[in-house]
C-alpha positions in Angstrom: -17.6 -34.2 -9.5 -14.9 -33.7 -12.4 -12.1 -31.0 -11.8 -10.2 -29.4 -14.4 -6.7 -29.0 -14.0 -5.3 -26.2 -15.5 -1.6 -27.1 -15.4 -2.3 -29.6 -17.9 -3.8 -27.0 -20.5 -0.3 -25.4 -20.0 2.6 -27.2 -21.5 4.8 -24.2 -21.1 3.9 -24.0 -17.5 4.9 -27.6 -17.1 8.2 -27.0 -19.1 9.0 -24.0 -16.6 8.3 -26.0 -13.8 11.0 -28.6 -14.9 13.2 -25.8 -15.5 12.9 -24.5 -12.0 13.6 -28.0 -10.6 17.0 -28.2 -12.8 17.9 -24.4 -12.0 22.0 -24.4 -11.8 23.4 -23.7 -8.5 26.7 -21.7 -7.9 28.2 -21.7 -4.5 25.3 -23.0 -2.8 22.9 -20.0 -4.3 20.7 -20.7 -7.3 21.6 -18.9 -10.2 18.6 -17.0 -10.3 19.3 -15.4 -6.6 22.8 -14.3 -8.0 21.3 -12.8 -11.0 19.0 -10.5 -8.8 21.9 -10.2 -6.8 23.8 -8.8 -9.8 21.0 -6.5 -10.8 21.2 -4.8 -7.3 24.5 -4.0 -7.5 24.2 -2.8 -10.9 21.3 -0.4 -10.3 23.0 0.8 -7.3 26.1 1.9 -9.1 24.2 3.3 -11.9 22.1 5.6 -9.3 25.0 6.9 -7.3 26.8 7.6 -10.9 24.1 9.9 -11.8 23.1 11.2 -8.6 27.3 12.3 -8.5 27.0 13.3 -11.9 24.3 15.8 -11.2 25.9 16.9 -7.7 22.6 16.4 -5.7 22.7 17.1 -2.2 21.6 13.5 -1.4 23.2 11.1 -3.7 22.6 8.2 -0.9 18.9 8.3 -1.4 18.9 7.0 -4.9 20.8 4.4 -3.5 18.2 3.9 -0.6 15.5 3.9 -3.3 17.0 1.0 -5.3 17.4 -1.1 -2.1 13.6 -0.3 -1.1 12.7 -1.1 -4.8 14.7 -4.4 -4.9 12.3 -6.9 -6.1 13.0 -10.0 -8.0 10.7 -9.4 -11.0 9.7 -6.1 -13.0 5.9 -6.0 -12.1 6.7 -5.7 -8.4 9.3 -3.0 -8.4 7.5 -0.7 -11.0 4.5 -0.5 -9.2 6.2 0.0 -5.9 8.4 2.6 -7.4 5.0 4.6 -9.0 3.7 4.6 -5.3 7.0 5.5 -4.1 7.1 8.5 -5.9 3.6 9.6 -5.4 4.0 9.2 -1.8 7.2 11.2 -1.6 5.2 14.4 -3.2 2.1 13.9 -1.1 4.9 14.0 2.1 6.9 16.9 0.6 4.0 19.1 0.3 2.9 17.9 3.9 6.2 19.0 5.4 6.2 22.4 3.6 2.7 23.0 4.8 3.6 22.3 8.4 7.0 24.0 8.8 5.6 27.1 6.6 2.8 27.0 9.0 4.4 26.6 12.6 8.0 28.1 11.7 7.9 30.3 14.5 6.5 27.8 16.8 8.5 24.8 17.2 6.2 22.9 20.0 3.2 23.4 17.7 5.5 22.2 14.6 6.4 19.1 16.7 2.9 18.5 17.5 1.6 18.7 14.0 4.4 16.4 13.0 3.2 13.8 15.5 -0.5 14.1 14.1 1.0 13.8 10.3 2.7 10.5 11.4 -0.5 9.3 13.1 -2.9 10.0 10.2 -0.1 8.2 8.1 -0.1 5.1 10.3 -3.7 5.3 10.4 -4.0 5.1 6.4 -1.9 2.3 6.4 -3.7 0.4 8.4 -6.5 0.7 6.0 -4.5 -0.4 2.9 -2.5 -3.3 2.0 0.3 -3.9 -0.3 2.1 -1.1 -2.1 -0.8 1.4 -1.0 -0.2 0.7 2.5 3.4 1.4 1.5 2.9 4.3 0.3 0.6 5.5 3.2 3.9 4.7 5.5 6.1 6.4 3.1 4.1 9.5 4.0 5.5 9.6 7.4 8.9 8.2 6.4 9.5 11.3 4.2 8.6 13.5 6.9 11.1 12.1 8.7 13.7 12.3 6.3 13.0 15.8 4.9 10.9 18.3 7.6 12.5 16.7 11.0 16.1 16.6 9.8 15.5 20.3 8.5 13.2 21.6 11.5 16.1 23.8 12.7 16.3 25.1 9.3 12.8 25.0 7.5 13.8 27.5 5.0 15.5 24.7 3.2 12.5 22.2 3.3 11.4 23.0 0.0 15.3 22.5 -1.7 15.6 19.4 0.3 12.2 18.0 -1.0 13.3 18.8 -4.7 16.9 17.2 -4.1 15.2 14.1 -2.4 12.4 13.8 -5.5 15.2 14.0 -8.1 17.2 11.1 -6.2 14.3 9.0 -5.9 13.3 9.5 -9.7 17.2 8.4 -10.4 16.2 5.5 -8.1 13.7 4.4 -9.7 14.9 4.8 -13.5 18.1 3.2 -12.8 16.1 0.0 -11.2 14.0 0.0 -14.1 16.5 0.4 -16.8 18.5 -2.4 -15.3 15.6 -4.8 -14.6 14.4 -4.2 -18.5 18.3 -4.6 -20.0 18.9 -7.7 -18.0 15.6 -9.5 -18.5 14.4 -9.6 -15.0 11.4 -12.2 -15.1 8.0 -11.0 -15.7 5.6 -11.3 -12.4 2.5 -12.9 -14.5 4.3 -16.1 -14.5 4.7 -16.4 -10.7 1.1 -15.3 -10.3 -0.1 -18.0 -12.9 2.0 -20.5 -11.0 0.3 -19.9 -7.1 -3.1 -19.5 -8.9 -2.6 -22.9 -10.2 -1.4 -24.5 -7.0 -4.3 -22.9 -5.0 -6.9 -24.1 -7.8 -5.2 -27.6 -7.1 -5.7 -27.4 -3.4 -9.2 -25.9 -3.6 -10.3 -28.7 -5.9 -8.8 -31.4 -3.7 -10.8 -29.8 -0.5 -14.2 -29.8 -2.8 -13.5 -33.5 -3.5 -13.0 -34.7 0.0 -15.9 -32.6 1.1 -18.3 -33.8 -1.6 -16.9 -37.5 -0.4 -18.1 -37.0 3.1 -14.6 -36.6 4.4 -14.2 -34.5 7.3 -12.0 -31.2 6.5 -10.4 -29.5 9.8 -11.3 -26.0 10.4 -7.1 -25.4 10.2 -7.0 -26.7 6.7 -9.6 -24.6 5.4 -8.9 -21.0 7.3 -5.2 -21.8 5.9 -6.2 -21.9 2.5 -8.4 -19.0 2.5 -5.1 -16.9 4.2 -3.0 -18.0 1.5 -5.7 -16.9 -1.5 -6.3 -13.3 0.5 -2.6 -12.8 0.5 -2.1 -13.2 -2.8 -4.5 -10.3 -3.7 -2.2 -7.2 -3.4 0.4 -8.9 -5.6 -1.7 -9.3 -8.5 -2.1 -5.5 -8.6 1.5 -5.2 -9.9 0.7 -6.7 -12.8 -0.7 -3.6 -13.9 2.6 -1.8 -13.9 4.4 -4.7 -15.7 3.6 -4.2 -19.2 1.0 -2.7 -21.5 -0.8 -5.5 -21.3 -0.8 -5.4 -17.3 -4.1 -4.3 -17.0 -5.9 -7.3 -18.5 -3.6 -9.4 -16.7 -4.3 -8.0 -13.4 -8.1 -8.0 -14.0 -7.7 -11.8 -15.1 -5.7 -12.7 -12.2 -7.8 -10.7 -9.6 -11.1 -12.2 -11.3 -9.6 -15.8 -11.0 -8.8 -15.3 -7.1 -11.9 -13.8 -6.0 -13.8 -16.8 -8.0 -11.2 -19.5 -6.3 -12.5 -18.1 -3.0 -16.4 -18.2 -4.0 -15.9 -21.5 -5.2 -14.6 -22.8 -1.6 -17.0 -20.9 0.0 -19.9 -22.7 -2.3 -18.3 -26.1 -1.7 -18.7 -25.5 1.8 -22.5 -24.4 1.7 -22.9 -27.4 -0.6 -21.2 -30.0 1.4 -20.0 -28.9 4.9 -21.7 -25.8 6.5 -25.0 -27.4 6.9 -26.5 -24.3 5.7 -30.2 -24.7 4.2 -29.6 -23.8 0.4 -30.2 -25.9 -2.6 -26.9 -28.3 -1.6 -26.9 -30.7 -4.6 -27.9 -28.0 -7.3 -24.5 -25.8 -6.8 -22.9 -25.1 -10.0 -19.4 -25.9 -8.5 -18.0 -27.8 -12.0 -19.2 -24.5 -13.6 -17.5 -22.5 -11.1 -14.1 -24.4 -11.9 -14.6 -23.7 -15.7 -14.9 -20.0 -15.0 -12.0 -20.0 -13.0 -10.0 -21.8 -15.4 -11.0 -19.6 -18.4 -9.4 -16.7 -15.9 -6.5 -18.4 -15.8 -6.3 -18.6 -19.2 -6.9 -14.7 -20.0 -3.8 -14.3 -17.5 -1.7 -16.0 -20.0 -3.0 -14.5 -22.8 -3.4 -11.2 -21.4 -7.4 -10.9 -22.2 -9.3 -8.9 -20.0 -12.3 -10.9 -18.5 -15.9 -9.8 -19.7 -17.0 -9.6 -16.1 -13.9 -8.3 -14.4 -14.4 -8.8 -10.4 -12.8 -6.4 -7.9 -11.2 -8.1 -4.8 -12.1 -5.6 -2.2 -10.2 -5.8 1.5 -11.9 -5.3 4.9 -9.9 -3.2 7.4 -11.4 -2.3 10.8 -11.9 1.5 11.4 -11.5 1.3 15.0 -7.9 -0.8 14.9 -6.8 1.6 12.4 -7.5 4.7 14.7 -6.0 3.3 17.5 -3.1 2.2 15.9 -2.5 5.9 14.5 -3.0 7.4 17.8 -0.3 5.1 19.4 2.2 6.6 16.3 1.3 9.8 17.3 2.1 9.3 21.1 4.9 7.4 20.2 6.4 10.4 17.9 5.7 13.3 20.7 7.4 11.3 23.3 10.4 10.7 21.4 10.5 14.5 20.5 10.3 15.3 23.6 13.0 12.8 25.0 15.2 14.0 22.2 14.5 17.8 22.9 15.2 17.9 26.7 18.2 15.6 26.4 19.8 18.0 24.0 21.9 15.4 22.4 23.6 16.5 19.2 22.2 14.7 15.6 18.8 14.6 18.0 16.8 15.4 14.5 18.0 12.5 12.8 17.1 10.2 15.4 13.7 11.8 15.9 13.3 11.4 11.8 14.5 7.3 11.8 11.5 7.4 14.7 9.5 8.5 12.3 10.6 6.1 9.4 10.1 3.1 11.5 6.8 4.2 12.7 5.7 4.4 9.1 7.5 1.2 8.2 6.7 -0.9 11.1 3.0 -0.4 10.5 3.2 -2.3 7.1 4.4 -5.0 9.1 2.1 -7.6 10.6 4.0 -7.3 14.1 4.9 -3.4 14.6 7.0 -4.8 17.7 8.5 -7.5 16.0 9.8 -5.2 13.3 11.1 -2.8 15.7 13.3 -5.8 17.5 14.4 -6.4 13.7 15.5 -2.8 13.7 17.4 -3.1 16.8 19.5 -5.9 15.5 20.5 -4.7 12.3 21.1 -1.4 13.2 24.6 -1.8 15.0 24.9 -4.7 12.2 24.8 -2.0 9.7 26.7 0.2 11.4 29.4 -2.2 11.6 29.3 -3.0 8.1 29.3 0.9 7.1 32.1 1.6 9.0 34.4 -1.2 7.9 33.2 0.0 4.1 34.2 3.4 5.2 37.4 3.3 7.3 39.2 -0.1 6.3 38.2 -1.2 2.7 37.5 2.7 1.2 40.1 4.2 3.9 40.2 7.9 2.2 39.6 6.6 -1.3 37.6 9.3 -3.6 37.8 7.5 -7.0 34.0 6.1 -8.1 35.4 2.3 -9.1 37.0 1.9 -5.8 33.4 2.9 -4.5 31.7 0.4 -6.9 33.9 -2.5 -6.0 33.5 -1.7 -2.3 29.7 -2.2 -2.6 30.0 -5.3 -4.4 30.0 -7.3 -1.4 27.3 -5.3 0.3 24.9 -5.5 -2.4 25.6 -8.7 -3.7 25.0 -10.3 -0.3 22.0 -8.2 0.5 20.4 -9.4 -2.6 21.0 -13.4 -1.8 19.4 -12.8 1.7 16.5 -11.0 0.0 15.7 -13.6 -2.2 15.8 -16.7 0.5 12.8 -18.2 0.9 12.9 -17.8 4.8 11.2 -14.5 5.4 13.1 -13.5 8.6 16.4 -14.1 6.5 14.8 -12.1 3.6 13.8 -9.4 6.1 16.7 -9.1 7.9 18.9 -8.4 4.3 16.5 -6.1 3.5 16.4 -3.7 6.2 19.9 -4.2 7.0 21.1 -3.3 3.5 18.9 -0.1 4.0 20.4 0.8 7.4 23.6 0.3 6.2 23.2 2.7 3.2 21.7 5.1 5.6 24.8 5.2 7.9 27.2 4.7 5.3 25.6 7.9 3.3 27.9 7.8 0.0 28.6 11.4 -0.8 31.0 12.9 -3.3 33.4 13.8 -2.2 33.2 11.5 0.7 33.9 13.2 4.1 35.4 10.4 6.2 34.5 12.2 9.1 34.9 9.6 12.1 33.1 11.9 14.8 30.3 12.2 12.4 30.0 8.6 11.3 30.0 7.7 15.4 27.3 9.8 16.0 25.3 8.6 12.9 26.1 4.9 14.4 24.8 5.6 18.3 21.7 7.6 17.0 20.8 5.0 14.6 21.0 2.2 17.5 19.0 4.8 19.8 16.1 5.6 17.8 15.0 1.8 17.7 15.8 1.5 21.3 14.0 4.2 22.4 10.8 3.1 19.9 10.9 -0.2 21.7 11.1 0.7 25.2 7.9 3.2 24.3 6.3 0.1 22.9 6.6 -2.0 26.2 5.0 1.0 27.9 2.4 1.5 25.7 2.1 -1.6 23.6 0.4 -1.8 20.1 -2.9 -3.1 19.8 -2.9 -6.5 21.5 -3.4 -9.0 18.6 -5.4 -11.1 21.0 -8.1 -8.2 20.9 -8.0 -8.1 17.3 -10.0 -10.9 16.0 -13.0 -10.1 18.6 -13.2 -6.9 17.3 -13.4 -8.3 13.5 -16.1 -11.0 14.5 -18.1 -8.3 16.1 -17.9 -6.2 12.9 -18.8 -9.2 10.8 -22.0 -10.3 12.8 -22.7 -6.6 12.8 -22.5 -6.8 9.2 -24.4 -10.1 8.8 -27.3 -8.4 10.5 -27.5 -5.7 8.2 -26.6 -7.7 4.7 -28.8 -5.1 2.6 -26.4 -2.4 2.9 -23.6 -4.3 1.4 -25.4 -4.4 -1.9 -23.2 -2.5 -3.5 -20.7 -5.3 -4.0 -21.2 -8.6 -5.9 -21.8 -11.4 -4.3 -18.4 -12.7 -5.0 -16.6 -9.6 -4.2 -18.7 -9.5 -0.8 -17.6 -13.1 -0.4 -13.8 -12.3 -0.7 -14.0 -9.4 1.4 -15.4 -11.6 4.3 -12.5 -14.2 3.3 -10.1 -11.2 3.9 -11.3 -10.5 7.3 -11.1 -14.5 8.3 -7.7 -14.5 7.0 -7.0 -11.2 9.2 -8.9 -12.9 12.4 -7.1 -16.3 12.1 -3.2 -14.5 11.9 -4.2 -12.7 15.0 -6.2 -15.4 17.0 -2.9 -17.7 18.1 -2.8 -21.2 18.3 -4.3 -21.8 21.9 -8.1 -23.2 22.6 -9.1 -19.9 23.0 -7.6 -18.7 19.5 -9.5 -21.7 17.9 -12.7 -21.1 19.2 -12.3 -18.0 17.6 -11.2 -18.9 14.6 -14.5 -21.7 14.7 -16.8 -19.0 15.5 -15.3 -16.6 12.7 -15.9 -19.4 10.1 -19.3 -20.1 11.1 -20.1 -16.5 10.3 -18.4 -16.8 7.0 -20.5 -19.5 5.9 -23.4 -17.8 6.7 -22.5 -14.6 4.8 -21.2 -16.7 2.3 -24.8 -18.3 1.9 -26.8 -15.3 1.9 -24.4 -13.8 -0.5 -24.5 -17.0 -3.1 -28.3 -16.7 -2.9 -27.8 -12.8 -4.7 -25.7 -14.5 -6.9 -28.1 -14.8 -10.8 -26.6 -18.4 -12.2 -27.7 -19.6 -8.6 -30.5 -17.8 -7.4 -33.4 -20.1 -8.8 -31.8 -23.0 -7.1 -31.0 -21.3 -3.6 -34.7 -20.4 -3.8 -35.8 -23.9 -4.6 -33.4 -25.5 -1.7 -35.3 -22.8 0.7 -38.6 -23.7 -0.3 
């Protein structure tokens, strides 16, 4: 079998790879990490300046928006910005409706808040990428606006409008800074990762064709890497006027890469009774290569494929129900304790529930928040009472924020996910506790209350997650395998998807099973079982594909 190496057809890509390999280093960090950190700092400065100039009631929201949208490339930030703005509008409308309906019944209002948070977490578990983030933000917006104004519901509309204005300022600030300072395009990074995946699939196919044994672990890791790229291809749509064409090309190439691997397993590895030697693997290689060229040249494929994902309704519903219970229990604890600034802490619980739903391990995210809260509080205290120390001029604030923002940017660009995650969440917490305003209040009592309740919120949430744990990861694979077997038995119900799309959807479910199965013997058995179901389903779907239907019929006759 002859492979086609797309990297050989792109001298620019090879030159770029060489350039990356010799990228200059300053003080132990690559220059691109410093440039990314500098763009974050400048975006925060611009956002705060405009928010102060417009005299918004919550200028720190503009800086928080920059912290949340800080990504190394333009496409990622712009797509997330669009979803953030839409989710904020939905969250504000929800807050106004709930507060207007239950203004005279505090208990019912809290119950309605809990239901809203539960529905937001439910929706988060049905999506991926920035769509999941938008659903989570509906819960976070409720925490930032409605819960914080629960004692003054008449202020909900004004607070929502000011928050929306601050978010718009943050979005525009980071977009303008990225454009002026030449933030890199994301399609280059996507193209590079697609070439890497191409090489791995080609290598695996050659080995299977040669009769070599291929371990299940190697196959499922490759499938996981391919399906994980899916939400990132959608970011290309917002990058430029040609973004939609690039996104369609990248998505189609990704779907056909997964189909290529499924075809190779059907032909050489799984033992399925289809026309093994007639499988047009070389033709599939050429199609993938053509789509990668279309990505580089911003050409929309003549047959653009979707990349559907699989999400379990049962897992989503149980996650949403648990989130609603966590919120209502936290509300009861804060209400009966009668603590000052309990509204702030309850709002923070809603934010953590929303953002934690987007993490692979919600309880692990809460642990990270428990670590970040006191650290961020200490940094905010040093900035406010040691470095600024009563200063009320903007240039001093700009210089004081430089170490925080640049340091956070360097961490966020780290290849280590734990360090990158800690840098982002610590940056967000620090801005939230510091809460820059014009003029700055420098109130030690307010700072201490904010710090204490910023630490109490994740601590209380973690305690509730110990008593009523999130859905055990060990039970998720069994649920998903049962769903896959049920769908395999009723395959005609899924004819609305193209064969390649159906295979990608099954691969996405397989990747979720692998992510939750664990590395013990029981986990390996579940992975083997899930891979067997995937192979059988793929064989059925491949027989539906017109180019190989006749070959399949010949092999089964």
